[in-house]
N, C-alpha and C positions, 0 to 999 in steps of 0.2 A: 694500576694494572692496565696494560696496553691490550687493546682488542685485536683479535686475529681476523683477517679477511683473506680470501683466496682470489687470485687472478683467474681470468677465464682459462688461461693456459694450464694452471695448476688443477683446476676442476676437470679439464679435459684429460690431464694426466691421470688423475684419480679414477675417472670413469674408465679409461683404458686399462688400468691395473685391475679394477674390479671385474671388467668383462673378461680379461685374460684368465683370472683366477676362477671366475664363474664357469667358464667352459670346462675346466678340469675338475674343479671341486666346488660345486654349487653351495654346499653347506659351509664352506670356509670363507667365501667372498665377503659376506656382510661382516663377519667377525674381524677379518683382516682390516677392512676399511675403518671399522670402529677403533681398532687398536692404533692404527696410524693417526687417526684424528685425535685420539687421547694423547698420543706422543707429541703431536704438534701443539696441543693445548698447554703442554708444559712450558712453552715459550712465553705464555702470559706471565708466568711467575719468574722466569729467568730468560729474558730475550737474548742474552749474550752467551747462551750455552753452546751455540754453534761457533764454528771457526770462520774467520774472514776468508772469503772466497779466493782472494789473491794469494793467501798462504797455502791454498790447496791447488794452485796452478790455474785458476779461472780468472779471466780478465774482466770481472764484473764487480761492481760495488754492491756486494751482498754478503750474506753469511750462509753457511751450509751445515746441516746436521745429517747424520746417517741414522737411518732406521733399519733395524733387523739385518744389518750388514749388507743389505741389498738395495736400499733406496736412499738417494740423496735428496734432501729437502732444501731447496734454495729459498731464502726469504730476505726481506729487506725491512729494516726498522726505521720508522718515522716517529714523529712526536705523537701521532694519533693511533697508528696501526702497526701491526706486524703483518706484512703482506707476504703470503706464501706465493712464490713466483713459479716454481716448478717442483714436481715430484718425479724423479727420474731413476730408473733402474741402474745400478752401478755397472751392469754389464753392457749398457749402451755406450757408444762412443760419443760422449757428451762433453763438449768444451764450451757450451753456451755463453 
């Protein structure tokens, strides 16, 4: 099983998502972040469940999964880790 780690940028993305939800729905923010973390944890069992970024039009060497139809989770697989690189809202104009 490959361990998951988060880049600083991904942690900042999650914090921003949390704070945005917290402003509107304080009771939902913790629950939402827990659910997205649980979804990301599925990568430990199936690291290739995401699509190759290039097949989705991104010019990066990574993979991407979609959470809740609103968040793109970009990650990279190495021999030791699955590194979560970014967590981006699908409404953002992101071509990273």
